[in-house]
Steps between C-alpha positions, in 0.01 A plus 500: 500500500704341776829332434508120548703567816206688651226249427368345821315217335610273221319561169518134399187296435540330836194539723698435816436772761824691565653501844418825684758623747278773635354845426597860567213736579543879519346655810261786437293352217163331545533216250649688203669825402267804478466481120553125470797263485704519180793282397777496761344785695228356724401473864610136536760285326526121502846344513488167315764250402663603176546262204873564528685621808649852497648511851855619566763455768831688570819366351819689402608823673703760306681799645559779253712813529246720329126498413594480133695180556219360708257570220718301265514209743127493537361284222164619365401139442554417867337634813725707727498741793740799498611656830671838448729551799663816370568684179790269433380166634198282421422141602297297248332176611390281209201270529453164328177322412334302778287224350331435836339844531256732326556876527224763503574873503285783635541871446366825354670453160298373202813348341491133411701366800219611735230236549274703731474877445417684823433873535451717807180429692291810573265453795133505404565542124201432276665542157839475338511882492499496881799268507734721297782592737716806448812298568496128567698358790481142366815378330479418127647159583393465863545134595515142376351178636666160450268197518622144544372293205458189714297442817455676740530778241674742736492868399782738602517875449797718407526877468555647150426343162705449186447758224483448125878456494469228765684724748434637847703815561570630852652848466767663709246647745303177555547308827733210427756289685707182499365213706716292740527226238639749245184548294352836405152612608299825508169677542289682241426874529158484671530140609281192487326423833342167594281396790409138574183461713498285809285184487472521121218679315211368708241630744766463770755711311696768681726774362861406442809724484596716202845418360704619204620259230835550331598440139634160594196412713644562846271633772562823693320722750377829358726795420456845657310597183413306185789650301767523771841379381619353829409134550610474864676236709430140592229471772548343843415133536168584664359672187294206391335476840447881506330489162276215603391664822452844337271348238271377774435849633130585522337799323410649841865493613618640167257791503628617838836609361525790258763523223655799681541297820664218307745741338594658833551169674699345213772759554547372854436129444794267466485201260547259783171586679234234509194499273276565800690821581546607138174636362684708242680189376158357411438819299831455321409147409186623329262281691283750689139436395358839596322736265821688411865509619844604396766283338836480667763252392854381557533276194629193686542157345243247624658161431227300672240615245453408135391670178275201431144614441217340698126519453400857591846659465483871421747661259534877499661675199478858639185605319309171478460204732449143374347206677647154425256212511623145445304257286417298815386811682279608211332161502371580850394856410136587422430525129317776315208259470496466879509877549216540249297240695558698821386821326183332381440354845517849658268644238258206542461596868350829372677743739308826538580861573376545859365847416388489136396133522627445139669167422877518467716285271873473424551568126655248262867433561569648157383839626760623741498879479155656433236467776145410391166578666498177706861537612546449878670789682658488847567735787861409575486623860234250600458249213126556436417428134251725318403590148628832368330807640568871531434572868729508801763743359737667738567870442875467537520232228346606170759393243424210260227237505703226661696501821336809656380504856145375534282416799356146512121517551510177697760580767591865437870409451682752278750392240568419131211363291619294198366238256590135556689300239565126511870409491531309175867394510469153652875466555486763776262289715650294785179294534169425325272653765215736402581869440389663826752783551602811306831680485503866608493744324453330160206268570641180341329199656662166590502238778585590859828303504609658170427850631682424823807367317548792263430758769812372682732495200734805486544566125795716389399854404754734347860463623453541877162379621265205508124491539217248480294527179200335331632227266221570250576871445817583696336777703656550841273361771350733759319459828591301809503163322508597136173312432145476630244222546200551276150516655230407247126520562293216359164538324201591717263253335 
């Protein structure tokens, strides 16, 4: 049972549709968790206007001579953030109720303050057993989102969430500091990263720049590593322009520079150099849309940018990445009914295996893991679609049924041979076009614009690197583009 504070929708007899601020969707799941959505742990979570506001805002600041005194100052009936500066000094910031905002909390903990329980995403997992991580890197109380209760229903993100005692505790080793206006701020251990796409979440979307969000919602460039204690200095005035220009870098330009080259040049590069001359600065900003690259960071404050979420914003919790879709954006997104109609349209065209001449058909969207006899398979090197067959093996690749090297009987191209699966999570689509392309190496099928968008998005991986991944299963993309155009053969009659 959820507490009244957690309920998203009023339980009154009113039939009025509640206001939806937006939805959070976990990348790596094709419509639901492997064994189904249950309670607060699910693949997507709707943020709706609460019957009663539960937002908070900072108020009184207390400076205590010892952690024990600070604990006494902190009222368990009131939200507060404790900053431990040393063994003998703690700053406690109390928070009062904000009737104009609704607060939603996300994290790994199953305690009552958490609205949306998120666990580590394991690429390509097919069951909950596959998702069991030895040690999770997601914080128990990872972040909180504040939504304005009145139009335009703005949503803002903050690192860290309040625990069952309504407290956020930043220990002695956590990165923390005093702002120019005298307020305290800090970063969580592994950090909360956010990327806002350019041109919104549309078919014209382009990758944005990864930034880190502080406990108080300020925006910073990335640290050297996710858990580094040093925040860094204020950036030069040209930082905003540098970020904007670096985000526009093409995949071809990005792929030309290796992580090692970036690291070597960064030691020689001065902060004052221009964006055009500073390729490693683009790497530091986390905007390189290549297949894989290293994370470097200086942790600078970016005052020109905001923690306000926009349609298509990505939120990384160091173990799971969430996609934020606004209510307005979702209204323009294809529905499950639309995707089902596209599936039936493809099947109605009766595509055939060009060798076996048997009719192929995408299985029901409820079946997402076990191939059936009519399942279409694809040669990822060339895109030719066949039915499953056992010829064309390469001697050097004999392990497993999927992903091994096979020779296409149509064009003799050698590469992985995998089943095709329709991408069922509609929120990941940037348009409503037919599914004509498949991600490599997983075989998830979506529209061309959707495949092109996700193949350019550098998603955080571990504490140092980024790589592009399939949004439906989180597998790292491979190949020159990360996806392939599908070539179907129609019926002969």
